[in-house]
N, C-alpha and C positions, 0 to 999 in steps of 0.2 A: 504494500500500500504506500503510495507516495505522500508527501507532505501536504499537498493541496487537498487530497481526499481526506486525510486525517483532520485537517483544519475545518473542512466542511462538516465532517461528522461531529467534531467538537462543538461547532457553532449550532448545529441542529440539536445536539444534546442540551446545550445551554438554553436554547430557546424553549425546549420542552420543559426543562426544569423551572424556568421563570414563569411559564404558563401555569404549571402545577402549583407553584408557590402563590401566584396571584389568585388562583382558584381557592386555595386554602385561606388566604388573607380575607377574601370576600365572603367566606362561609360563616354562618352564625352557629355558635356552640352554646349549649345551655347547661348550666350547673344548678343543682337544686340541693337544698338542705332544709328539712322541715317546712317552714312557711316562707322560705326565701328562695327566689329564683333569680339567677344572674345570667344575662346573655352577653357573650363576648364575641368579637370578631376573631378570625383566625390569626390576626396580627397581635392578639392578646390585649386589644383595647376593649374596655367595658362599654357596651352599648346600652344596657338597661339593667336595672335592679328592680324587682317587684317583691313587695312584702304583703303577705295576706294579713292585713291589719285586724281582721276579725279575730285572729288567733293571738293577738299581741296585747299585753297589758303593760302599764308603765314600769312594772317591776322586771319586765323581760328585756330591757335594753341591753344589758351585758350579754345575755344569751343571744340576742339578735345580732350583735357584733360578731360573735363567734360563728353564727350560722352564715353570715355574709362571707366570712373568710373561707368556710368550708365550701360554700357554693362556688365561689370564685376559683378555688383550687380544683374543684371537680371539673369545671369548664376548661381550665388550663390543661388538665390531664387529658381531656378529650381532644383538645387542639394538638397536643404533643403526639397522641396516638395516631390521629389522622395524618399529621405531618410525617411521621415515621412510615406509615403505610404508603403514602404517596411519594415521598421523597427518598425513602430508603433504597429504592432501586437505582438512584443516582449516586448515593453516597456509599453504597456497598458496606453498610454497617458502621461507618464512621459517624458517630453521634455528634450533635452540636453544630453541624454546618448550617442548619436552618432554624 
């Protein structure tokens, strides 16, 4: 295989990787914990937090804070899982590239 063919193949691979990454970044992921639901985009920005206020009393604020943390972490784990599934074929098991 000559250098030009290798360069074209590398460019095509890079294009496919960027397309997959963009798809992940634009996907919404949901994390839940009791009465808290958090929606994150694939780039790990928080899009929305919903709290079922019917279930919440004033004494539950500390617990609510913990539930938000759990819900966000659950959504981030889902992002990492999907990213690894889609991008793993490009990184060949080298974690942390995306």
